[in-house]
C-alpha positions as CSV (number, residue, x, y, z in Angstrom):
1,M,-37.7,13.6,13.6
2,P,-34.6,13.9,11.4
3,G,-35.5,13.8,7.7
4,G,-33.9,12.5,4.5
5,Q,-34.4,12.5,0.8
6,E,-35.6,9.6,-1.3
7,N,-32.8,7.7,-2.9
8,G,-33.4,4.3,-4.6
9,H,-29.6,3.8,-4.9
10,D,-29.1,3.3,-1.1
11,R,-30.2,-0.3,-0.9
12,P,-26.6,-1.7,-0.5
13,L,-25.9,0.7,2.4
14,G,-29.3,0.0,4.0
15,A,-28.7,-3.8,3.7
16,E,-25.3,-3.5,5.4
17,L,-26.9,-1.5,8.2
18,R,-29.5,-4.2,8.7
19,S,-26.8,-6.9,8.7
20,A,-24.8,-5.1,11.3
21,R,-27.9,-4.6,13.5
22,L,-28.8,-8.3,13.2
23,R,-25.3,-9.4,14.0
24,R,-25.5,-7.4,17.3
25,K,-29.0,-8.8,17.9
26,V,-30.6,-5.4,18.2
27,T,-34.2,-4.9,17.2
28,L,-35.2,-2.0,14.9
29,R,-37.2,-0.4,17.7
30,E,-34.2,-0.6,20.0
31,L,-31.9,1.0,17.4
32,A,-34.5,3.7,16.9
33,R,-34.5,4.4,20.7
34,R,-30.7,4.6,20.8
35,T,-30.3,6.8,17.7
36,H,-33.4,9.0,18.3
37,Y,-34.6,8.2,14.8
38,S,-38.1,6.8,14.2
39,H,-38.7,3.1,13.7
40,T,-40.5,3.9,10.4
41,Y,-37.6,6.0,9.1
42,L,-35.0,3.4,10.0
43,S,-37.1,0.7,8.3
44,K,-37.1,2.8,5.1
45,V,-33.3,3.3,5.3
46,E,-32.7,-0.4,5.6
47,S,-35.0,-1.1,2.6
48,G,-33.2,1.6,0.5
49,H,-36.1,4.0,0.3
50,K,-34.4,6.6,2.4
51,S,-30.8,7.8,2.3
52,L,-28.3,6.7,4.9
53,T,-26.9,10.1,5.8
54,P,-23.4,10.4,7.5
55,E,-25.1,11.6,10.7
56,L,-27.3,8.6,10.9
57,A,-24.5,6.3,10.0
58,K,-22.4,7.7,12.8
59,R,-25.3,7.4,15.3
60,C,-25.8,3.7,14.3
61,C,-22.1,3.0,14.7
62,D,-22.1,4.6,18.1
63,A,-25.2,2.7,19.1
64,L,-24.1,-0.7,17.9
65,G,-20.5,-0.5,19.1
66,P,-17.1,-1.1,17.3
67,D,-17.7,-3.1,14.2
68,S,-15.5,-3.1,11.0
69,A,-18.5,-3.2,8.7
70,L,-20.1,-0.3,10.4
71,A,-17.0,1.8,10.2
72,A,-16.9,1.2,6.5
73,L,-20.6,2.0,6.4
74,V,-19.9,5.4,8.0
75,H,-17.1,6.1,5.5
76,R,-19.2,5.2,2.5
77,A,-22.1,7.4,3.7
78,Q,-19.6,10.3,4.1
79,L,-18.2,9.6,0.6
80,A,-21.7,10.1,-0.8
81,R,-21.4,13.8,0.3
82,R,-17.7,14.5,-0.4
83,P,-14.9,13.3,-2.8
84,W,-13.1,10.0,-2.2
85,P,-9.8,10.5,-0.4
86,R,-6.9,9.6,-2.8
87,P,-3.8,9.2,-0.7
88,R,-0.5,9.6,-2.6
89,Q,2.1,8.1,-0.2
90,L,4.8,6.9,-2.5
91,P,8.3,8.5,-2.0
92,A,9.9,9.9,-5.1
93,P,12.1,7.4,-7.0
94,P,15.8,8.1,-7.3
95,A,16.6,10.8,-9.8
96,H,19.5,8.6,-11.2
97,F,18.2,5.2,-12.1
98,I,20.5,3.0,-14.3
99,G,19.8,-0.5,-15.7
100,R,17.3,-3.1,-14.5
101,E,15.6,-2.9,-17.9
102,T,14.7,-6.6,-18.0
103,E,13.1,-6.4,-14.5
104,L,11.2,-3.3,-15.4
105,A,9.9,-4.8,-18.6
106,D,8.7,-7.9,-16.7
107,A,6.9,-5.7,-14.2
108,R,5.3,-3.6,-16.9
109,A,4.1,-6.7,-18.7
110,W,2.7,-8.1,-15.5
111,L,0.7,-5.0,-14.8
112,R,-0.8,-5.0,-18.3
113,A,-1.8,-8.7,-18.0
114,R,-3.2,-8.7,-14.5
115,H,-6.8,-8.2,-15.7
116,T,-6.7,-11.3,-17.8
117,A,-4.9,-13.4,-15.1
118,R,-6.7,-15.9,-13.0
119,P,-8.7,-14.5,-10.0
120,G,-6.7,-13.5,-7.0
121,V,-4.7,-10.8,-5.5
122,P,-2.2,-9.3,-8.0
123,V,1.2,-9.3,-6.2
124,L,4.6,-8.1,-7.4
125,A,7.3,-9.5,-5.2
126,V,10.9,-8.2,-5.4
127,H,13.6,-9.7,-3.3
128,G,17.4,-9.4,-3.0
129,P,20.3,-8.4,-0.7
130,A,20.3,-5.2,1.3
131,G,20.9,-2.1,-0.8
132,I,20.6,-3.8,-4.1
133,G,17.8,-1.4,-5.4
134,K,14.6,-3.2,-4.7
135,T,12.7,-0.1,-3.5
136,A,14.2,2.0,-6.3
137,L,12.9,-0.5,-8.8
138,V,9.4,-0.6,-7.4
139,L,9.2,3.2,-7.1
140,R,10.4,3.7,-10.6
141,W,7.8,1.2,-11.9
142,A,5.0,2.8,-9.8
143,A,5.9,6.3,-11.0
144,E,5.6,5.2,-14.6
145,H,2.1,3.7,-14.0
146,A,0.6,6.2,-11.5
147,E,-2.4,6.8,-13.8
148,E,-3.3,3.1,-13.4
149,F,-4.0,3.7,-9.7
150,A,-6.4,6.6,-9.8
151,D,-7.8,5.9,-6.4
152,G,-4.6,6.2,-4.5
153,T,-1.2,4.8,-3.6
154,L,-0.3,3.5,-0.1
155,F,3.3,3.0,1.2
156,A,4.6,1.4,4.3
157,D,8.1,0.5,5.6
158,L,7.8,-2.9,7.4
159,G,11.2,-2.8,9.0
160,N,13.6,-4.3,6.4
161,G,15.0,-6.9,8.7
162,E,16.3,-4.4,11.3
163,R,13.0,-4.1,13.1
164,R,9.6,-5.6,12.6
165,V,6.6,-3.4,12.2
166,E,3.3,-5.0,13.1
167,P,0.7,-5.1,10.3
168,A,-2.0,-3.8,12.6
169,V,0.0,-0.5,13.1
170,V,0.4,-0.1,9.3
171,L,-3.3,-0.9,8.6
172,R,-4.5,1.8,11.1
173,G,-2.4,4.3,9.2
174,F,-3.8,3.1,5.9
175,V,-7.5,3.3,7.0
176,Q,-6.9,6.8,8.4
177,A,-5.4,7.9,5.1
178,L,-8.5,6.5,3.5
179,G,-10.7,8.8,5.6
180,I,-11.7,6.9,8.7
181,E,-11.5,8.9,11.9
182,A,-9.1,7.4,14.5
183,H,-11.9,6.8,17.1
184,R,-13.9,4.8,14.6
185,I,-11.2,2.3,13.9
186,P,-11.8,-1.1,15.5
187,G,-9.5,-2.3,18.2
188,E,-9.0,-5.9,17.0
189,P,-6.4,-6.5,14.3
190,D,-8.7,-8.8,12.3
191,E,-11.4,-6.1,12.2
192,V,-9.0,-3.4,11.1
193,A,-7.9,-5.7,8.3
194,A,-11.5,-6.4,7.3
195,L,-12.2,-2.6,7.3
196,F,-9.2,-2.0,5.1
197,R,-10.4,-4.6,2.6
198,S,-13.9,-3.0,2.6
199,L,-12.5,0.4,1.9
200,V,-10.3,-0.5,-1.0
201,H,-12.8,-2.9,-2.6
202,G,-13.7,-1.8,-6.1
203,T,-11.0,0.8,-6.2
204,R,-7.8,1.0,-8.2
205,T,-5.3,1.4,-5.4
206,L,-1.6,0.4,-5.3
207,I,-0.2,-0.9,-1.9
208,V,3.5,-0.9,-1.6
209,L,4.9,-3.0,1.4
210,D,8.6,-2.2,1.6
211,G,11.2,-4.1,3.6
212,V,8.9,-7.0,4.5
213,V,10.4,-9.3,7.2
214,D,8.1,-12.3,6.9
215,T,4.9,-13.5,5.3
216,D,2.8,-12.8,8.4
217,Q,3.3,-9.1,7.8
218,V,1.9,-9.3,4.2
219,V,-1.2,-11.4,4.4
220,P,-3.4,-9.0,6.6
221,M,-2.6,-6.2,4.3
222,L,-3.7,-7.8,1.1
223,P,-6.9,-6.6,-0.5
224,G,-9.5,-8.9,-2.0
225,P,-9.6,-9.8,-5.7
226,G,-10.2,-6.8,-7.9
227,D,-8.4,-3.8,-9.5
228,C,-6.0,-3.2,-6.6
229,A,-2.3,-4.3,-6.8
230,V,0.3,-5.0,-4.2
231,A,4.1,-4.6,-4.5
232,V,6.3,-6.3,-1.9
233,T,10.1,-5.9,-1.3
234,S,12.0,-8.2,1.0
235,R,15.6,-9.4,1.5
236,R,14.7,-13.0,1.0
237,R,12.1,-14.8,-1.0
238,L,8.8,-15.2,0.8
239,A,8.0,-18.8,0.1
240,A,4.5,-18.7,1.6
241,V,3.5,-15.7,-0.5
242,Q,4.9,-17.4,-3.6
243,A,2.9,-20.6,-2.8
244,H,-0.4,-19.0,-2.0
245,F,-0.6,-15.9,-4.2
246,D,1.4,-16.8,-7.3
247,P,3.1,-13.4,-7.6
248,L,5.4,-12.1,-10.2
249,S,8.7,-12.8,-8.4
250,I,11.8,-10.8,-9.3
251,R,15.2,-11.4,-7.8
252,L,17.6,-8.5,-8.0
253,G,21.3,-9.2,-8.2
254,R,24.3,-7.0,-8.3
255,M,24.6,-4.5,-11.1
256,A,26.9,-5.2,-14.1
257,V,30.2,-3.5,-14.1
258,E,29.1,-1.2,-16.9
259,E,25.9,-0.2,-15.1
260,G,27.8,0.5,-11.9
261,A,30.2,2.7,-13.8
262,E,27.3,4.5,-15.5
263,L,25.6,5.1,-12.2
264,V,28.8,6.7,-10.8
265,R,29.1,8.9,-13.9
266,S,25.5,10.0,-13.7
267,L,25.9,10.9,-10.0
268,L,29.2,12.8,-10.5
269,D,28.3,14.3,-13.9
270,G,31.2,12.7,-15.9
271,T,34.1,14.3,-14.0
272,R,37.6,12.8,-14.0
273,V,37.1,11.5,-10.5
274,A,33.9,9.8,-11.6
275,R,35.9,8.0,-14.3
276,A,38.5,6.9,-11.8
277,L,35.9,5.6,-9.4
278,A,34.1,3.8,-12.2
279,E,37.2,1.8,-13.0
280,Q,37.5,0.6,-9.4
281,I,33.9,-0.7,-9.1
282,R,33.5,-4.4,-9.7
283,H,29.9,-5.6,-9.5
284,G,28.9,-3.2,-6.7
285,C,25.4,-2.7,-5.6
286,P,23.5,0.6,-6.0
287,R,23.6,1.5,-2.3
288,D,27.4,1.1,-2.1
289,I,27.9,3.2,-5.2
290,R,25.7,6.0,-3.8
291,Q,27.5,5.8,-0.4
292,L,30.8,6.0,-2.2
293,V,29.8,9.1,-4.1
294,G,28.2,10.6,-1.0
295,D,31.5,10.1,0.9
296,L,33.4,11.7,-2.0
297,L,31.2,14.7,-2.1
298,A,31.4,15.1,1.6
299,D,35.2,15.0,1.6
300,P,36.5,15.6,-2.0
301,R,40.2,15.8,-0.7
302,K,40.3,12.1,0.0
303,P,41.9,10.2,-2.9
304,A,39.5,8.2,-5.0
305,G,41.7,5.2,-4.7
306,N,40.8,4.8,-1.0
307,R,37.1,4.7,-1.7
308,R,36.6,1.1,-2.9
309,S,33.2,-0.5,-2.6
310,E,33.3,-3.2,0.1
311,G,30.1,-5.0,-1.0
312,P,26.8,-5.1,0.8
313,R,26.6,-5.1,4.5
314,P,25.0,-8.2,6.1
315,A,21.2,-8.3,5.6
């Protein structure tokens, strides 16, 4: 008979195993037969007097079938034997970041105050036209506060209006990044979402959902109340998210002339051409400025006067 060590701290895991078994209407003796563990030993595991080992958790998961709570159970049993996976998925923020001081200050204050806010899911929602710098703002803010999210940072591109990525696809990637093996991920989207919430519960994890198309993409990927935080970027204001989750909502507009000129100078290191380009920019958006500079660097023989910003492309 497989053995185990006494551990009075395993009651929560044992209770979850019992709940999963009862949901499937499987007796303890039947579970013992399927897992090849003794009825007495399983009874001690469910009462918390024996440890739920990763091997036993896997056998129970296989015996009882796909179940979001059991998948989380397996993961937690594994974590008792090895360090918690701490994914760091955020892309690097732009090296040249100009302006947006008011918006950054608001986001910083929101992060500091989220522990004293009313219960709920802390959401930072940034919206504005294509190329206006939404992702850059969020990445800059997140990089400043990386130590606040010691348990990991998750990032997903939801399509940005050009395509629509289903939340179930993103969630599968998230739970794999958090240590769940692919064959143990439930097939039903609702169960994958429940598994994700179980995994991040009680952790300090930042979830960045970039380029959200609609509210239906956001809701399944929100954790429960706690120490996690969510940052969302979208081209339009997501009214349902605003109504139900009361996020800090930041609308980004075009950069001021002075800020646009400063961005050009920072990208081109203060050259004469940079100064000429800066004079031509009138309320451009960061993407257009970066594209302008990129074109110039690719073909420096083309006169600067032919490189006017044409404004943002349709969202």
